[in-house]
C-alpha positions as semicolon CSV with decimal commas, in nm:
position;residue;x (nm);y (nm);z (nm)
1;X;3,002;4,737;-0,226
2;X;2,940;4,701;-0,572
3;X;2,579;4,730;-0,623
4;X;2,609;4,777;-0,931
5;X;2,705;4,351;-1,005
6;X;2,558;4,280;-0,746
7;X;2,256;4,372;-0,852
8;X;2,359;4,226;-1,216
9;X;2,436;3,900;-1,069
10;X;2,155;3,826;-0,802
11;X;1,853;3,746;-1,023
12;X;2,026;3,480;-1,230
13;X;2,166;3,337;-0,919
14;X;1,806;3,349;-0,721
15;X;1,619;3,169;-1,041
16;X;1,837;2,907;-1,054
17;X;1,874;2,841;-0,743
18;X;1,443;2,824;-0,704
19;X;1,473;2,633;-1,038
20;X;1,717;2,350;-0,865
21;X;1,440;2,376;-0,476
22;X;1,161;2,281;-0,706
23;X;1,318;2,068;-1,009
24;X;1,538;1,887;-0,783
25;X;1,458;1,552;-0,693
26;X;1,456;1,515;-0,273
27;X;1,723;1,386;-0,201
28;X;1,967;1,607;-0,396
29;X;1,793;1,931;-0,310
30;X;2,108;2,064;-0,075
31;X;2,275;2,128;-0,363
32;X;2,088;2,459;-0,418
33;X;2,313;2,543;-0,182
34;X;2,596;2,560;-0,416
35;X;2,439;2,786;-0,580
36;X;2,457;3,107;-0,299
37;X;2,854;3,000;-0,295
38;X;2,910;3,030;-0,662
39;X;2,701;3,389;-0,640
40;X;2,963;3,516;-0,420
41;X;3,294;3,348;-0,536
42;X;3,178;3,488;-0,926
43;X;3,083;3,887;-0,736
44;X;3,450;3,919;-0,478
45;X;3,642;3,757;-0,859
46;X;3,442;4,029;-1,008
47;X;3,515;4,293;-0,801
48;X;3,915;4,160;-0,795
49;X;3,970;4,151;-1,145
50;X;3,844;4,546;-1,158
51;X;4,112;4,634;-0,874
52;X;4,322;4,494;-1,062
53;X;4,251;4,663;-1,425
54;X;4,213;4,953;-1,199
55;X;3,856;4,987;-1,388
56;X;3,695;5,106;-1,073
57;X;3,614;5,461;-1,160
58;X;3,672;5,760;-0,932
59;X;3,817;5,641;-0,654
60;X;3,569;5,645;-0,351
61;X;3,236;5,560;-0,519
62;X;3,222;5,242;-0,550
63;X;3,289;5,146;-0,216
């Protein structure tokens, strides 16, 4: 797991998710789960792009 990427992405997505839970009307609170799905999509896209570019750094450190 790429902990630095994970740690950079997690706080804004958690904040957005909590804000959606508090401010969305009762019938639409289920949309807050989409924030988690978008988080994982962005995370894995970032990891995949880094692997294609070869910017993973020293082999074995980011595993």
